C-alpha positions in Angstrom: 4.5 4.5 5.2 4.1 1.3 7.3 4.7 -2.1 5.7 0.9 -2.8 5.9 0.1 0.2 3.8 2.6 -0.7 1.1 0.6 -3.8 0.3 -2.2 -3.5 -2.3 -3.0 -7.2 -2.2 -3.3 -7.9 1.5 -6.2 -8.8 3.7 -4.4 -7.7 6.9 -5.6 -7.9 10.4 -5.8 -5.0 12.8 -2.0 -5.2 13.5 0.9 -4.4 11.3 4.5 -5.6 11.5 7.8 -3.7 11.4 11.3 -4.9 12.2 12.0 -4.4 15.9 14.3 -1.5 16.6 16.7 -3.7 18.5 16.9 -6.3 15.8 19.2 -6.4 12.8 17.3 -7.1 9.6 19.5 -6.5 6.6 19.0 -8.2 3.3 20.9 -8.5 0.1 19.2 -7.0 -2.9 18.1 -10.4 -4.2 17.0 -11.9 -0.8 13.6 -10.1 -0.5 12.4 -11.7 -3.7 13.5 -15.1 -2.7 11.9 -14.8 0.8 8.7 -13.5 -0.8 8.6 -16.5 -3.2 9.0 -18.9 -0.2 6.3 -17.1 1.8 4.0 -17.3 -1.2 3.5 -20.9 -0.2 1.0 -19.4 2.2 -1.5 -18.1 -0.3 -0.8 -21.0 -2.6 -2.1 -23.4 0.1 -4.5 -21.1 2.0 -6.4 -19.8 -1.0 -5.3 -21.8 -4.1 -5.8 -25.1 -2.4 -7.9 -24.5 0.7 -10.5 -22.2 -0.8 -10.6 -22.5 -4.6 -9.7 -26.1 -5.4 -13.1 -27.2 -4.0 -14.7 -26.0 -7.3 -12.7 -28.7 -9.2 -13.5 -31.4 -6.6 -17.1 -30.6 -6.2 -18.5 -32.3 -9.3 -17.1 -35.8 -8.4 -18.0 -35.3 -4.8 -21.6 -34.3 -5.7 -21.9 -37.4 -7.9 -20.4 -39.8 -5.4 -22.1 -38.5 -2.3 -25.5 -37.7 -4.0 -25.5 -34.1 -2.8 -28.0 -31.4 -3.6 -26.7 -28.0 -4.6 -27.6 -26.6 -1.2 -25.4 -29.3 0.5 -22.6 -28.6 -2.0 -22.8 -24.9 -1.2 -22.9 -25.5 2.5 -19.3 -26.8 2.3 -18.1 -23.5 1.1 -20.3 -21.7 3.6 -18.5 -23.6 6.3 -15.2 -22.6 4.7 -16.3 -19.0 4.7 -17.5 -19.1 8.3 -14.1 -20.5 9.3 -12.4 -17.8 7.4 -14.5 -15.2 9.2 -13.6 -16.6 12.6 -9.9 -16.8 11.6 -10.0 -13.2 10.5 -11.3 -12.2 13.9 -8.9 -14.4 15.9 -5.8 -13.8 13.8 -4.7 -10.6 15.8 -5.1 -12.4 19.1 -3.2 -15.5 17.9 -0.3 -13.4 16.4 0.0 -11.4 19.6 0.1 -14.6 21.7 2.4 -16.8 19.5 4.2 -14.3 17.3 3.5 -13.7 13.6 6.0 -16.2 12.3 4.7 -19.0 14.5 1.1 -18.2 13.6 2.0 -18.4 9.9 3.8 -21.8 10.2 1.3 -23.5 12.6 -1.7 -22.4 10.6 -0.1 -23.6 7.4 0.5 -27.0 9.0 -3.1 -27.1 10.1 -4.3 -26.5 6.5 -2.1 -29.3 5.2 -3.6 -31.6 7.8 -7.3 -30.6 7.2 -6.9 -30.9 3.4 -5.5 -34.4 3.8 -8.1 -35.4 6.4 -10.9 -34.3 4.1 -10.3 -37.5 2.2 -11.1 -39.7 5.2 -14.9 -39.6 5.1 -17.8 -38.7 2.9 -20.0 -37.9 5.9 -21.5 -34.4 5.6 -20.6 -33.2 9.1 -17.0 -34.4 8.8 -16.5 -32.6 5.5 -18.1 -29.4 6.8 -15.8 -29.5 9.8 -12.8 -29.9 7.6 -13.9 -27.1 5.3 -14.5 -24.9 8.4 -11.0 -25.6 9.9 -9.4 -25.1 6.5 -11.0 -21.7 6.2 -10.0 -20.8 9.8 -6.4 -21.7 9.1 -6.5 -20.0 5.7 -7.4 -16.6 7.3 -4.6 -16.9 9.8 -2.0 -18.0 7.2 -3.0 -15.3 4.7 -3.0 -12.5 7.4 0.2 -13.5 9.1 2.0 -14.2 5.8 0.9 -10.8 4.5 2.4 -9.1 7.6 5.7 -11.0 7.2 6.1 -10.1 3.6 5.2 -6.5 4.3 8.1 -6.5 6.7 10.4 -8.0 4.1 9.3 -5.3 1.6 10.1 -2.6 4.1 13.7 -3.9 4.4 14.1 -4.3 0.6 15.5 -1.6 -1.7 12.6 0.8 -2.5 12.6 -0.1 -6.2 12.0 -3.8 -5.3 9.3 -3.3 -2.6 6.4 -3.5 -5.0 7.7 -6.6 -6.7 8.2 -8.3 -3.3 4.6 -7.7 -2.3 3.2 -8.7 -5.7 5.2 -11.9 -5.7 3.7 -13.0 -2.4 0.0 -12.2 -3.3 0.4 -13.8 -6.7 0.6 -17.1 -4.8 -3.2 -17.4 -4.8 -3.3 -17.3 -8.5 -0.4 -19.8 -8.7 -2.3 -22.2 -6.5 -5.3 -22.0 -8.8 -3.0 -22.6 -11.8 -1.4 -25.6 -10.2 -4.7 -27.2 -9.3 -6.1 -26.5 -12.7 -3.2 -28.4 -14.3 -3.2 -31.3 -11.9 -6.7 -32.1 -10.6 -8.8 -32.4 -13.8 -6.6 -35.1 -15.4 -6.4 -36.9 -12.1 -10.2 -36.8 -11.7 -10.8 -37.8 -15.3 -8.6 -40.9 -14.7 -10.1 -42.0 -11.4 -13.8 -41.0 -11.9 -16.2 -39.9 -9.2 -14.3 -41.6 -6.4 -11.2 -39.7 -7.3 -12.2 -36.8 -5.0 -10.5 -38.5 -2.1 -7.2 -38.8 -4.0 -7.6 -35.1 -4.9 -7.9 -33.9 -1.3 -5.1 -36.2 -0.2 -2.9 -35.0 -3.0 -3.5 -31.4 -2.0 -2.6 -32.2 1.6 0.6 -33.9 0.6 1.7 -31.1 -1.7 1.0 -28.7 1.1 3.1 -30.7 3.5 6.0 -30.5 1.0 5.5 -26.7 0.9 6.1 -26.4 4.6 9.8 -26.7 4.2 9.8 -24.0 1.5 7.7 -21.7 3.8 9.9 -22.3 6.8 13.1 -21.6 4.8 11.7 -18.2 4.0 10.0 -17.4 7.3 13.1 -18.0 9.4 14.7 -15.0 7.7 12.0 -12.6 9.1 12.0 -10.7 12.3 8.6 -9.6 13.5 7.2 -7.3 16.2 3.5 -6.5 16.5 2.3 -2.9 16.8 -1.3 -2.2 17.7 -3.7 -0.2 15.5 -6.0 2.4 17.1 -9.7 1.6 17.3 -11.8 3.0 14.5 -14.9 5.1 15.1 -18.2 4.8 13.3 -17.9 8.4 12.3 -14.8 7.5 10.4 -16.4 4.5 8.6 -19.7 6.2 7.7 -18.3 8.2 4.8 -17.0 4.9 3.4 -20.4 3.1 3.6 -20.9 2.8 -0.1 -17.6 1.0 -0.6 -18.5 -1.3 2.4 -21.8 -2.2 0.8 -20.1 -2.8 -2.6 -17.6 -5.1 -0.9 -20.4 -7.0 0.7 -21.8 -7.5 -2.8 -18.4 -8.7 -3.9 -18.2 -11.3 -1.2 -21.8 -12.5 -1.8 -21.3 -12.7 -5.6 -17.8 -13.8 -6.3 -17.9 -17.0 -4.2 -20.8 -18.4 -6.2 -18.6 -18.4 -9.3 -15.6 -19.9 -7.6 -17.8 -22.6 -6.1 -20.1 -23.6 -8.9 -18.5 -22.5 -12.2 -16.9 -25.9 -12.8 -20.0 -27.8 -11.9 -22.0 -25.6 -14.3 -19.5 -26.1 -17.2 -19.5 -29.9 -16.5 -23.3 -29.9 -16.7 -23.1 -28.1 -20.0 -20.9 -30.9 -21.4 -17.4 -29.2 -21.0 -14.6 -31.6 -21.6 -11.6 -32.2 -19.3 -9.2 -30.2 -21.5 -11.6 -27.3 -21.5 -11.9 -27.5 -17.7 -8.2 -27.6 -17.4 -7.8 -24.6 -19.7 -10.5 -22.6 -17.9 -9.1 -23.1 -14.4 -5.5 -22.6 -15.5 -6.3 -19.4 -17.2 -8.2 -18.2 -14.1 -5.0 -18.8 -12.0 -2.6 -17.4 -14.6 -4.7 -14.2 -14.8 -4.5 -13.9 -11.0 -0.7 -14.2 -11.1 -0.6 -11.4 -13.7 -3.2 -9.1 -12.1 -0.8 -7.0 -10.0 1.1 -6.0 -13.1 -2.1 -5.1 -15.0 -3.8 -3.0 -12.3 -0.9 -1.3 -10.4 -1.5 2.1 -12.0 -5.3 1.9 -11.6 -4.9 1.1 -7.9 -2.6 4.0 -7.3 -5.2 6.6 -8.4 -7.1 8.7 -5.9 -10.5 8.0 -7.4 -12.7 7.1 -4.4 -14.6 4.0 -5.3 -14.1 4.2 -9.1 -11.3 1.7 -9.1 -13.3 -0.8 -7.2 -16.3 -0.1 -9.5 -14.3 -0.8 -12.6 -12.9 -4.0 -11.2 -16.3 -5.3 -10.0 -17.9 -4.4 -13.3 -15.3 -6.5 -15.2 -15.6 -9.3 -12.6 -19.4 -9.3 -13.0 -19.0 -9.4 -16.8 -16.6 -12.4 -16.4 -19.1 -14.1 -14.1 -22.0 -13.5 -16.5 -20.3 -14.8 -19.7 -20.7 -18.6 -19.0 -24.4 -18.0 -18.3 -24.8 -16.5 -21.7 -22.7 -19.1 -23.6 -20.5 -22.1 -22.9 -18.5 -21.9 -26.1 -14.8 -22.6 -25.3 -13.6 -19.1 -26.2 -16.3 -17.5 -24.0 -15.4 -19.7 -21.1 -11.7 -18.8 -21.6 -12.6 -15.0 -21.7 -14.7 -15.4 -18.5 -11.8 -17.0 -16.7 -9.4 -14.3 -17.7 -11.7 -11.4 -16.7 -12.6 -13.0 -13.4 -9.0 -14.0 -12.6 -7.6 -10.6 -13.3 -10.1 -8.8 -11.1 -11.2 -11.0 -8.1 -8.2 -10.5 -5.8 -7.7 -7.0 -7.2 -11.0 -5.9 -5.7 -9.5 -6.8 -2.3 -6.5 -4.6 -3.2 -8.8 -1.6 -4.0 -10.2 -1.6 -0.5 -6.7 -1.4 1.0 -6.1 1.6 -1.3 -9.3 3.2 -0.1 -8.3 2.8 3.5 -4.9 4.3 2.9 -6.4 7.3 1.1 -9.4 7.9 3.3 -8.4 7.3 6.9 -5.7 8.5 9.3 -2.6 6.2 9.5 -3.4 5.3 13.1 -6.5 3.4 12.1 -5.4 1.9 8.8 -5.1 -1.6 10.3 -8.5 -1.4 11.9 -10.0 0.0 8.7 -8.8 -2.9 6.6 -9.9 -5.4 9.2 -13.4 -3.9 8.9 -13.4 -4.6 5.2 -12.0 -8.1 5.7 -14.7 -9.1 8.2 -17.4 -7.6 6.0 -16.2 -9.6 3.0 -15.8 -12.8 5.0 -19.3 -12.6 6.5 -21.1 -12.2 3.1 -18.9 -14.7 1.3 -20.3 -17.3 3.7 -23.8 -16.7 2.4 -23.2 -16.8 -1.3 -22.8 -20.6 -1.8 -26.0 -21.4 0.1 -28.1 -18.9 -1.8 -26.7 -20.0 -5.2 -27.2 -23.6 -4.2 -30.9 -22.9 -3.2 -31.5 -21.3 -6.6 -29.8 -24.2 -8.3 -32.0 -26.8 -6.6 -35.2 -25.1 -7.9 -35.1 -27.3 -11.1 -33.8 -27.3 -14.6 -31.6 -24.4 -15.3 -31.4 -23.5 -11.6 -27.6 -23.4 -11.5 -27.6 -21.0 -14.4 -30.0 -18.8 -12.5 -27.8 -18.9 -9.4 -24.7 -17.9 -11.3 -26.6 -15.3 -13.1 -27.8 -13.8 -9.9 -24.2 -13.7 -8.6 -23.2 -11.8 -11.7 -26.0 -9.3 -11.2 -24.9 -8.8 -7.5 -21.4 -8.0 -8.6 -22.7 -5.5 -11.1 -25.0 -3.9 -8.5 -22.0 -3.7 -6.2 -20.0 -2.0 -9.0 -22.7 0.6 -9.3 -22.6 1.2 -5.5 -18.8 1.4 -5.6 -18.9 4.1 -8.3 -21.0 6.3 -5.9 -18.2 6.2 -3.3 -16.7 9.6 -3.2 -13.1 10.6 -2.3 -12.9 10.9 1.5 -10.4 12.9 3.5 -6.8 13.7 2.6 -4.7 10.9 4.1 -3.1 9.3 1.0 
């Protein structure tokens, strides 16, 4: 088993990493966990800060800048397009500069773009910063995933799963940190506090660079290519690819507009803090909850179960904004969102020959990235239709997730490559 295939929570590119045969890469039993914790700065910044924190900062930005919902959604569409380009370019960049350099430089780039977002309220500037943040996020998440997979391959077998889970839990940790820090800051500063929010995220990201480098310098990486995948190999997986497109289209509406919607329904700052913190905490705990489900050879059933629960979580605030309902929504969505990504990696491992695992996962990644770019614009367009429009937009995203779940359940077991 290659390091790439050990990871259930990766969005890897079409290359995987193993220690070079002429390099010594020996770790003490405790070192892999410490290195993974340091590398987890990558998903904390790339996803927790770079992708998801926008939901918390959107309400004051929309008020201060007088945005429509389409304009608000366009910011995350720009982020999604940047992520799509980054996912395509990541293999080239890693081959050119090395995986470790790609990880550190892209992480530095995200820290810069997060801080620079505070400089101007001009729409084109903000869209450019969101685009560049997404591009850097894809490279950081991909290269970091390959580095931690290498570390896991050098760890004692009984610790490999914990090493990988610790890294990918960084996304949930980033959400948790922003949930605890940003709502009180914004409540204190008012609508103009969005600039301080972005600047704060950038400064914290700069501080994290030292932690990331301390961990990354203990890795030794060498790229190995993945064979090209043929359409005949992908065609039997078409149901899961369609379901994953629905996941990308549906989930990003929730992560973009859920806070705006709760705010519009009169949610208090403590409730917003609780909601977002629970979302992040659930993401941290998700690998522990779903590890057995994701090890089953069930075709698309695992993805279907996760998407059904995610769609239920997305629908709950549309039905009621009572505090306990909002909390349950956050827990369900947080437990499942990144785990749907994990289910596609499991499908690839079980359905395709090892030689095309990397290219197979890259196909799912690009599919997801393309459709997540459309979700915020479509939801924003529905939200701009009038009173109750945002509720209709979030409701439509929940329906998309449930439709995707139904499609995923139709995905049969393919091949015998697990």
